[in-house]
TIFI-568427 format. One record per residue (C-alpha): residue number from 1; residue in three letters; x, y, z. Coordinates in steps of 0.02 Angstrom, whole numbers, always signed. Layout:
% residues N
REC seq type     px     py     pz
REC NUM  ala      X      Y      Z
...
//
This chain:
% residues 120
REC seq type     px     py     pz
REC   1  met    +17    -19     +0
REC   2  lys   +130   +129    +51
REC   3  lys   +226    +71   -120
REC   4  ile    +60   +124   -204
REC   5  met    +48   +305   -100
REC   6  leu   +199   +315   -133
REC   7  ile   +184   +310   -352
REC   8  cys    +29   +402   -336
REC   9  cys   +153   +560   -243
REC  10  phe   +272   +540   -376
REC  11  leu   +131   +566   -512
REC  12  ile    +50   +704   -468
REC  13  gly   +220   +791   -436
REC  14  ile   +291   +767   -622
REC  15  ala   +144   +840   -658
REC  16  thr   +133   +968   -570
REC  17  val   +288  +1002   -603
REC  18  ser   +279   +992   -795
REC  19  arg   +143  +1102   -794
REC  20  ala   +218  +1240   -709
REC  21  gln   +369  +1251   -830
REC  22  gly   +263  +1320   -941
REC  23  gly   +142  +1200  -1032
REC  24  gly    -12  +1294  -1119
REC  25  met    +63  +1445  -1054
REC  26  arg    +82  +1603  -1198
REC  27  met   +256  +1651  -1226
REC  28  thr   +290  +1839  -1162
REC  29  ala   +336  +1999  -1266
REC  30  ala   +493  +1981  -1200
REC  31  asp   +504  +1780  -1213
REC  32  arg   +448  +1813  -1403
REC  33  val   +614  +1962  -1411
REC  34  lys   +743  +1847  -1344
REC  35  ala   +689  +1706  -1443
REC  36  met   +680  +1803  -1605
REC  37  lys   +845  +1923  -1524
REC  38  glu   +944  +1743  -1556
REC  39  ser   +912  +1664  -1727
REC  40  leu   +911  +1835  -1790
REC  41  lys  +1033  +1905  -1740
REC  42  leu   +936  +2066  -1681
REC  43  thr  +1005  +2251  -1639
REC  44  asp   +980  +2320  -1480
REC  45  asp   +873  +2447  -1581
REC  46  gln   +775  +2324  -1654
REC  47  val   +743  +2229  -1485
REC  48  thr   +693  +2390  -1428
REC  49  lys   +598  +2421  -1538
REC  50  ile   +504  +2233  -1590
REC  51  thr   +452  +2232  -1410
REC  52  ala   +373  +2383  -1391
REC  53  val   +257  +2341  -1558
REC  54  tyr   +226  +2144  -1463
REC  55  glu   +156  +2215  -1294
REC  56  ala    +39  +2350  -1382
REC  57  gln    -11  +2183  -1452
REC  58  thr    -32  +2092  -1289
REC  59  lys   -101  +2259  -1200
REC  60  gln   -246  +2268  -1366
REC  61  met   -280  +2067  -1363
REC  62  asp   -296  +2056  -1178
REC  63  ser   -420  +2199  -1182
REC  64  leu   -503  +2095  -1328
REC  65  arg   -531  +1974  -1249
REC  66  thr   -598  +2043  -1083
REC  67  ala   -731  +2105  -1197
REC  68  gly   -761  +1923  -1236
REC  69  ala   -706  +1944  -1428
REC  70  asp   -681  +1788  -1551
REC  71  arg   -535  +1709  -1615
REC  72  ser   -582  +1787  -1806
REC  73  thr   -564  +1946  -1725
REC  74  phe   -347  +1928  -1663
REC  75  arg   -316  +1898  -1831
REC  76  pro   -310  +2056  -1914
REC  77  leu   -228  +2134  -1733
REC  78  met    -58  +1961  -1763
REC  79  gln    -56  +2025  -1969
REC  80  ala    -40  +2177  -1918
REC  81  thr    +85  +2151  -1772
REC  82  asn   +174  +2055  -1897
REC  83  asp   +204  +2161  -2026
REC  84  lys   +243  +2285  -1918
REC  85  val   +357  +2187  -1852
REC  86  lys   +430  +2121  -2029
REC  87  ala   +461  +2336  -2073
REC  88  leu   +594  +2344  -1923
REC  89  leu   +716  +2192  -1975
REC  90  thr   +852  +2169  -2153
REC  91  ala   +808  +2097  -2293
REC  92  glu   +888  +1953  -2250
REC  93  gln   +829  +1929  -2042
REC  94  ala   +647  +1967  -2142
REC  95  ala   +669  +1795  -2230
REC  96  ala   +717  +1700  -2104
REC  97  trp   +600  +1758  -1995
REC  98  gln   +476  +1692  -2109
REC  99  lys   +552  +1544  -2133
REC 100  glu   +535  +1517  -1940
REC 101  met   +334  +1573  -1961
REC 102  asp   +317  +1453  -2116
REC 103  glu   +396  +1307  -2005
REC 104  arg   +318  +1336  -1852
REC 105  arg   +118  +1350  -1934
REC 106  ala   +166  +1203  -2009
REC 107  arg   +209  +1113  -1829
REC 108  met    +46  +1189  -1773
REC 109  gln    -47  +1088  -1923
REC 110  asn    +42   +928  -1887
REC 111  gly     -1   +941  -1705
REC 112  gly   +169  +1001  -1646
REC 113  gly   +144  +1166  -1549
REC 114  gly   +226  +1327  -1649
REC 115  gly   +326  +1358  -1467
REC 116  ala   +466  +1456  -1474
REC 117  pro   +579  +1396  -1620
REC 118  pro   +699  +1232  -1621
REC 119  gln   +858  +1279  -1518
REC 120  lys  +1006  +1253  -1632
//
């Protein structure tokens, strides 16, 4: 009986720890820009401007969520944000970023999730 109880506690602990480490959590603006900085070699000026774009998007999306907006309302906002970010990138960075986004979209369509870009 003690072994069964110990196994149950162990499994509950693992489930709790995995959930606490970000299972299903949205990336913050800072997390998104940090991932982009590493993969696209952003300048400090780009980091500052892109962070501001993502923070503005987060505020708008949060206010829409509290107003009860549906998913279709978010798509134009996300597209506008992507356009603003792309405008701040060099041609090479924009091409690499688009490739990352396309790969993330493909992973999501195949049920693999769409979190941070894969580690190299």
